[in-house]
Each structure stands twice: as structure tokens, then as C-alpha cells.
BALO-510910 format. One record per residue (C-alpha): x negated, y negated, z; residue in three letters. Coordinates in nm, 3 decimals. Each point is the difference from the previous one (the first is absolute). Example, Ala and Ser with C-alpha at 12.3 -4.5 7.8 and 13.67 -1.06 7.14 Angstrom:
2
        xx        yy        zz   code
    -1.230     0.450     0.780    ALA
    -0.137    -0.344    -0.066    SER
***
This chain:
347
        xx        yy        zz   code
    -1.841    -5.917    -5.691    UNK
    -0.118     0.041    -0.360    UNK
    -0.057    -0.309    -0.298    UNK
     0.279     0.159    -0.183    UNK
     0.287    -0.095     0.307    UNK
     0.111    -0.323    -0.114    UNK
    -0.241    -0.031    -0.271    UNK
     0.193    -0.262    -0.305    UNK
     0.124     0.165    -0.257    UNK
     0.065    -0.203    -0.297    UNK
     0.272     0.200    -0.129    UNK
     0.183    -0.080     0.299    UNK
     0.050    -0.331    -0.142    UNK
     0.178     0.115    -0.321    UNK
     0.336     0.032     0.212    UNK
    -0.006    -0.359    -0.131    UNK
     0.078     0.132    -0.331    UNK
     0.326     0.154     0.021    UNK
     0.282     0.202    -0.208    UNK
     0.255    -0.259    -0.060    UNK
     0.344     0.091     0.179    UNK
    -0.117     0.355     0.150    UNK
    -0.096     0.021     0.381    UNK
    -0.102     0.267     0.254    UNK
    -0.007     0.061     0.378    UNK
    -0.335    -0.069     0.173    UNK
    -0.151    -0.034     0.352    UNK
    -0.064    -0.382     0.041    UNK
    -0.188    -0.219     0.241    UNK
    -0.037    -0.412    -0.003    UNK
    -0.195    -0.056     0.361    UNK
    -0.269     0.220     0.168    UNK
     0.156     0.175     0.316    UNK
     0.123     0.315     0.130    UNK
     0.234     0.237    -0.181    UNK
     0.310    -0.240     0.024    UNK
    -0.162    -0.215    -0.249    UNK
     0.067     0.280    -0.257    UNK
     0.340     0.013    -0.201    UNK
     0.153     0.154    -0.330    UNK
     0.062    -0.261    -0.228    UNK
     0.114     0.008    -0.395    UNK
    -0.296    -0.076    -0.214    UNK
    -0.065    -0.058    -0.443    UNK
    -0.187     0.313    -0.085    UNK
    -0.336    -0.092    -0.125    UNK
    -0.141    -0.003    -0.338    UNK
    -0.327     0.207    -0.032    UNK
    -0.253    -0.235    -0.151    UNK
    -0.323     0.087    -0.231    UNK
    -0.170     0.332     0.154    UNK
     0.314     0.055     0.241    UNK
     0.281     0.248    -0.016    UNK
     0.307    -0.051     0.182    UNK
     0.107     0.330     0.258    UNK
     0.329     0.120     0.126    UNK
    -0.089     0.065     0.346    UNK
     0.047     0.371     0.113    UNK
    -0.181    -0.048     0.308    UNK
    -0.254    -0.216     0.175    UNK
    -0.258     0.051     0.284    UNK
    -0.027    -0.162     0.299    UNK
    -0.307    -0.104     0.122    UNK
    -0.142    -0.252     0.337    UNK
    -0.070    -0.215    -0.298    UNK
     0.358    -0.089     0.006    UNK
     0.031    -0.052     0.351    UNK
    -0.341    -0.245    -0.050    UNK
     0.197    -0.167    -0.311    UNK
     0.322    -0.014     0.227    UNK
    -0.159    -0.173     0.307    UNK
    -0.264    -0.214    -0.136    UNK
    -0.249     0.167     0.184    UNK
    -0.306     0.041     0.069    UNK
     0.047    -0.426    -0.051    UNK
    -0.330    -0.042    -0.191    UNK
     0.164     0.201    -0.252    UNK
     0.263    -0.237    -0.067    UNK
    -0.272    -0.224    -0.206    UNK
     0.067     0.269    -0.271    UNK
     0.323     0.045     0.024    UNK
     0.164    -0.323     0.101    UNK
    -0.060    -0.248     0.316    UNK
     0.340    -0.098     0.063    UNK
     0.246     0.300    -0.141    UNK
    -0.077     0.291    -0.211    UNK
    -0.115    -0.094    -0.355    UNK
     0.161     0.389    -0.107    UNK
     0.338     0.017     0.129    UNK
     0.051     0.326    -0.073    UNK
    -0.160     0.318     0.219    UNK
    -0.094     0.323    -0.154    UNK
    -0.368     0.102    -0.105    UNK
     0.088     0.369    -0.133    UNK
     0.198     0.131    -0.281    UNK
     0.128     0.292    -0.185    UNK
     0.207    -0.059    -0.244    UNK
     0.117    -0.011    -0.392    UNK
    -0.111    -0.227    -0.258    UNK
     0.283    -0.190    -0.139    UNK
    -0.161    -0.248    -0.207    UNK
    -0.338    -0.110    -0.086    UNK
    -0.182    -0.306    -0.110    UNK
    -0.267    -0.106    -0.259    UNK
    -0.294     0.196    -0.053    UNK
     0.100     0.353     0.203    UNK
    -0.052     0.316    -0.191    UNK
    -0.095     0.182     0.335    UNK
     0.408     0.062     0.060    UNK
     0.321    -0.012    -0.172    UNK
     0.361    -0.047     0.099    UNK
     0.101     0.317     0.229    UNK
    -0.374     0.097     0.124    UNK
     0.025     0.089     0.351    UNK
    -0.289    -0.196     0.183    UNK
    -0.130    -0.090     0.351    UNK
    -0.286    -0.239     0.155    UNK
    -0.034    -0.350     0.124    UNK
     0.294    -0.249    -0.020    UNK
     0.031    -0.322     0.182    UNK
     0.383    -0.040     0.088    UNK
     0.105     0.371    -0.040    UNK
     0.292    -0.040     0.289    UNK
     0.238    -0.084    -0.320    UNK
     0.169     0.235    -0.253    UNK
    -0.227    -0.143    -0.237    UNK
    -0.363    -0.154    -0.029    UNK
    -0.223    -0.119    -0.254    UNK
    -0.364     0.167     0.040    UNK
    -0.334    -0.052    -0.143    UNK
    -0.013     0.328    -0.241    UNK
    -0.363     0.064     0.116    UNK
     0.116     0.046     0.347    UNK
     0.207     0.302    -0.091    UNK
    -0.010     0.359    -0.103    UNK
     0.233     0.274    -0.092    UNK
     0.131     0.160     0.215    UNK
    -0.078     0.361    -0.045    UNK
     0.366     0.221    -0.078    UNK
     0.004     0.201     0.311    UNK
    -0.043    -0.328     0.259    UNK
     0.310    -0.146     0.130    UNK
     0.018    -0.379     0.029    UNK
    -0.006    -0.025     0.359    UNK
    -0.283     0.212    -0.008    UNK
    -0.217    -0.205    -0.237    UNK
     0.109    -0.337     0.155    UNK
    -0.161     0.111     0.313    UNK
    -0.326     0.025    -0.150    UNK
    -0.166    -0.282    -0.144    UNK
    -0.098    -0.212     0.293    UNK
    -0.038     0.255     0.235    UNK
    -0.230     0.229    -0.289    UNK
    -0.195    -0.327    -0.082    UNK
    -0.096    -0.045     0.402    UNK
    -0.084     0.402     0.035    UNK
    -0.231     0.020    -0.325    UNK
    -0.203    -0.256     0.114    UNK
    -0.049     0.058     0.319    UNK
    -0.149     0.314    -0.110    UNK
    -0.201    -0.123    -0.238    UNK
    -0.184    -0.243     0.230    UNK
    -0.017     0.321     0.227    UNK
    -0.155     0.179    -0.240    UNK
     0.295     0.257    -0.025    UNK
     0.097    -0.057    -0.390    UNK
    -0.131     0.297    -0.074    UNK
     0.009     0.401     0.150    UNK
    -0.188    -0.003     0.311    UNK
    -0.171     0.231     0.266    UNK
     0.025     0.047     0.361    UNK
     0.122    -0.372     0.060    UNK
     0.189    -0.106     0.323    UNK
     0.276    -0.256    -0.085    UNK
     0.143    -0.145     0.278    UNK
     0.381    -0.235    -0.140    UNK
     0.249    -0.234     0.189    UNK
     0.325    -0.059    -0.070    UNK
     0.003     0.355    -0.155    UNK
     0.358     0.083    -0.007    UNK
     0.049    -0.387    -0.173    UNK
     0.048    -0.050    -0.370    UNK
    -0.386    -0.134    -0.090    UNK
    -0.182     0.227     0.278    UNK
     0.204     0.307    -0.113    UNK
    -0.113    -0.049    -0.350    UNK
    -0.380    -0.016     0.117    UNK
     0.087     0.357     0.205    UNK
     0.129     0.123    -0.346    UNK
    -0.322    -0.123    -0.170    UNK
    -0.252     0.095     0.222    UNK
     0.128     0.336     0.073    UNK
    -0.022     0.095    -0.379    UNK
    -0.312    -0.089    -0.036    UNK
    -0.112     0.226     0.295    UNK
    -0.044    -0.228     0.295    UNK
     0.124     0.153     0.354    UNK
     0.221    -0.300     0.052    UNK
     0.101    -0.070     0.386    UNK
     0.356    -0.222     0.004    UNK
     0.085    -0.239     0.224    UNK
     0.349    -0.108     0.066    UNK
     0.305     0.025     0.246    UNK
     0.140     0.395     0.089    UNK
     0.305    -0.135    -0.187    UNK
    -0.220     0.034    -0.332    UNK
    -0.207     0.266     0.093    UNK
     0.194     0.228    -0.234    UNK
    -0.043    -0.241    -0.302    UNK
    -0.390    -0.034     0.068    UNK
    -0.066     0.382    -0.060    UNK
     0.216     0.063    -0.285    UNK
    -0.180    -0.289    -0.162    UNK
    -0.306     0.241     0.082    UNK
    -0.156    -0.085     0.324    UNK
    -0.194     0.224     0.172    UNK
     0.083    -0.098     0.334    UNK
     0.246    -0.278     0.144    UNK
    -0.074    -0.206     0.254    UNK
     0.266    -0.189     0.237    UNK
    -0.103    -0.388     0.051    UNK
     0.231    -0.021     0.309    UNK
    -0.136     0.306     0.173    UNK
    -0.358    -0.033    -0.129    UNK
    -0.257    -0.254    -0.036    UNK
    -0.221     0.157    -0.253    UNK
    -0.244    -0.263     0.052    UNK
    -0.062     0.098     0.360    UNK
    -0.158     0.346    -0.107    UNK
    -0.285     0.182    -0.072    UNK
     0.085     0.055    -0.360    UNK
    -0.120    -0.195    -0.330    UNK
     0.062    -0.011    -0.352    UNK
    -0.181    -0.070    -0.286    UNK
     0.288    -0.248    -0.148    UNK
     0.251    -0.191     0.195    UNK
     0.288    -0.157    -0.201    UNK
     0.207    -0.255     0.218    UNK
     0.346    -0.120    -0.111    UNK
     0.146     0.005     0.345    UNK
    -0.230    -0.305     0.092    UNK
     0.075     0.091     0.384    UNK
    -0.375     0.013     0.129    UNK
    -0.281    -0.255    -0.069    UNK
    -0.311     0.092    -0.228    UNK
    -0.219     0.108     0.331    UNK
     0.224     0.226     0.103    UNK
    -0.048     0.203    -0.335    UNK
    -0.327    -0.049    -0.004    UNK
    -0.010     0.199     0.281    UNK
     0.096     0.305    -0.200    UNK
    -0.153    -0.053    -0.328    UNK
    -0.276     0.283    -0.061    UNK
    -0.326    -0.128    -0.075    UNK
     0.016    -0.136    -0.392    UNK
     0.358    -0.024     0.051    UNK
     0.248    -0.255    -0.189    UNK
     0.268    -0.144     0.159    UNK
     0.296    -0.188    -0.274    UNK
     0.261    -0.210     0.154    UNK
     0.320    -0.099    -0.143    UNK
     0.377    -0.094     0.134    UNK
    -0.025    -0.118     0.367    UNK
     0.284    -0.197    -0.089    UNK
     0.073    -0.091     0.394    UNK
    -0.350    -0.197    -0.020    UNK
    -0.014    -0.393     0.049    UNK
     0.294    -0.179    -0.156    UNK
    -0.233    -0.267    -0.182    UNK
    -0.310     0.157    -0.166    UNK
     0.199     0.356     0.037    UNK
    -0.261     0.322    -0.086    UNK
    -0.314    -0.267    -0.018    UNK
     0.003     0.070     0.364    UNK
    -0.110     0.338    -0.018    UNK
    -0.202    -0.076    -0.323    UNK
    -0.253    -0.214     0.206    UNK
    -0.068     0.213     0.237    UNK
    -0.084     0.267    -0.293    UNK
    -0.189    -0.175    -0.163    UNK
    -0.245    -0.118     0.237    UNK
    -0.025     0.357     0.123    UNK
    -0.121     0.061    -0.370    UNK
    -0.222    -0.265     0.015    UNK
    -0.176     0.091     0.316    UNK
     0.012     0.395    -0.146    UNK
     0.149     0.073     0.319    UNK
     0.260     0.169    -0.226    UNK
     0.152     0.062    -0.361    UNK
     0.315    -0.234    -0.003    UNK
     0.188    -0.059    -0.325    UNK
     0.325    -0.199    -0.012    UNK
     0.263     0.087    -0.264    UNK
     0.088    -0.233    -0.305    UNK
     0.175     0.269    -0.231    UNK
     0.155    -0.151    -0.282    UNK
     0.256     0.068    -0.303    UNK
    -0.206     0.125    -0.256    UNK
     0.099     0.250    -0.312    UNK
    -0.230     0.272     0.038    UNK
     0.094     0.061     0.368    UNK
     0.352    -0.006    -0.118    UNK
    -0.066     0.271    -0.251    UNK
    -0.182     0.214     0.245    UNK
     0.304    -0.052     0.204    UNK
     0.255     0.131    -0.248    UNK
    -0.250     0.305    -0.066    UNK
     0.006     0.120     0.311    UNK
     0.393    -0.057     0.060    UNK
     0.035     0.228    -0.270    UNK
    -0.273     0.246     0.074    UNK
     0.143     0.008     0.376    UNK
    -0.340    -0.159     0.166    UNK
     0.210    -0.248     0.120    UNK
     0.327     0.080     0.184    UNK
     0.148    -0.281     0.125    UNK
     0.288     0.010     0.287    UNK
     0.297    -0.218    -0.035    UNK
     0.115     0.001     0.276    UNK
     0.315    -0.244    -0.055    UNK
     0.195    -0.230    -0.296    UNK
     0.181    -0.306     0.090    UNK
     0.263    -0.250    -0.221    UNK
    -0.093    -0.300    -0.076    UNK
     0.197    -0.109     0.282    UNK
    -0.193     0.213     0.240    UNK
    -0.364    -0.147    -0.072    UNK
     0.017    -0.224     0.313    UNK
     0.065     0.344     0.220    UNK
    -0.303     0.179    -0.249    UNK
    -0.224    -0.283     0.071    UNK
     0.032     0.014     0.423    UNK
     0.022     0.410    -0.051    UNK
    -0.383    -0.068    -0.189    UNK
    -0.104    -0.226     0.262    UNK
     0.107     0.184     0.297    UNK
    -0.125     0.318    -0.213    UNK
     0.299     0.213     0.083    UNK
    -0.044     0.251    -0.284    UNK
    -0.283     0.223    -0.094    UNK
    -0.121    -0.049    -0.383    UNK
     0.119    -0.264    -0.204    UNK
     0.326    -0.221    -0.071    UNK
     0.164    -0.109    -0.329    UNK
     0.261    -0.217    -0.119    UNK
     0.279     0.123    -0.218    UNK
     0.207    -0.296    -0.184    UNK
***
């Protein structure tokens, strides 16, 4: 779980400042719960404030953050999200679209510019976003591909940075779990592009996707427990969260580094902290180097993602697009890991 997930965004409060008489369709919820708490409603189109822009949404990316915000789990997160009910009632954290209006002090963007980045409440026809959380979409990049990239890209870049694979590397062996999914797929692409030898762990149904991302070897987790074999890796990046820290320590090479992310099926109260604490203990006792991801939204990484999309270093797989009315199904598919790669919503 990353800090970007559910992090309060002041721009989301701008939904209270609206364009008189102009409405839009948006996916909203009044209470925490399963997908049945979601509904499509008519809402006023928000007005951008100082330092903000109004974006006509071309596509919005789906992330596990949307499930966390919808359910209010882990419960500890409700201290920030709202104890009894969500403070922000519209879902969607990643967006791509066209600038419709700009607020005071904005000179980076103009009406008509194509942009992508982070914006709370993106499952809607329009959304207000902070200008410093957006960049221009490369001309050859589709809105759906751009919308699939921010949160997964932030997390992947941070994972590789803490594992010291933020530049071309030599003979480094990297194991990635959840490698057929959104974030894992981004990590595989980045790591292989930087010269690492990548072993991807995923379901058999996503093996072809993992190979297309650049994995040198693919392991089906249902037929082989990678933690019980003789092989070792210099870096293990675990997004699946299905194995304890102690299991991954067995397959770390001397001086190896374990990076923990995801773990969506973990403790419903504290979430990934139930894995972070054993990891911290292992690091303190020098039994292994273990880092729990704490990625955040930031403009330099977003600019890097845009450049990598333009150059082809990053090639997101958008497996399916859903309409606003299909967002409950989309979140169920996301939670069930039904499709490889990324899912998006198209208003």
C-alpha cells in the first residue's frame, strides 16, 4: 500500500465550488462498503481554484486505492479518510483528459491541452486537479494508456529506486510477484529495460503478459512455490503479499533486498503494517534488508513517466475499459485480478 493511496488532496475540496447550472455524471458513495455503495449521480461541474485546472476526463485509471477508499479498509486508514463515512464521496485517483478551464495563477497549461496525472474524484465527466500533479500527455499516447500510468508508475519507480535499480544495472537478478498486474507489470518493464534479469511470478493466465512486459522467466505461483526452491535473487519485489517476510528471506542472495508492496488481502485493521513490522525487525537485526514501499505523488516522477511513455520504455497494457455505470464491475474485476495489466474507466 502506498502513501498516494487515499492521501488527502486539497483539490478534492474544490468540488464545493461549482459552475452554476452545469452538471456532470459522477460515481459517488455516501457510506463505506462493497461495490453496492457506488452509484452514478448528477453533480455540479466543479470550478477550479487558484493553482488548479478543470479537466474533461478522457479516461480514469483504476487502482487498489479505489477499493481501499470504497471499503474504508484497512480501518486504520479511516483516521484520514473519515471515521464513519468517507469525507471524499467520489472515487478515482488517476486521470487523463483535456483542460477545460484554468484557475488563477496557472501558466503551465491552457484550455485544450491534453494532460494526465493524479486527481481525486476522477470517476466523473469532469474533475478539478492541482496543476502540480499534472503533466502534458505525449501526442502519440492515448488517454486510456496515460490514465493507466500515474499511480502504478509512481510505485514502480519508487520500488526500483529503493532497490538501487534506478539506473542501468549489470548482472542483477530480480524477482517480481504480481508481475502480470498493473504495478508489477510496470516494475518488470522498468527493471528489464535497465538490464536486470527478471523472474516474474503470476498466474498462468497472465504469463504471456509478463513475458510481453520483458520478463526473462515466468513462474506460475499455483504450480510452484518459488520460496521453497534452491534459487536466490538479489532483489525480491513482492506485490502479491501472499508470503511472509521469513519465506522471502530464504530466497534472498547475500546482501539481497526485499521490497514489500501491496498485500491487499492483509490485516483488515492495520493493512500492510502486519508485514511491515516483521520487515523492520529483520532490517534492525541485520537478518535482511527489507523496505516497505511508501510511494507518493510527485511531479519529477510524473514527468519521467510521461517521457518513458513517449519513448516506449513504458508500454502499459490496458486490458479493459468500463463506463461509469460499470465501475462496480470494474472494481470487482480489479479485486479479483481477472485481467492482466491495467483497467480504466471511460466516462
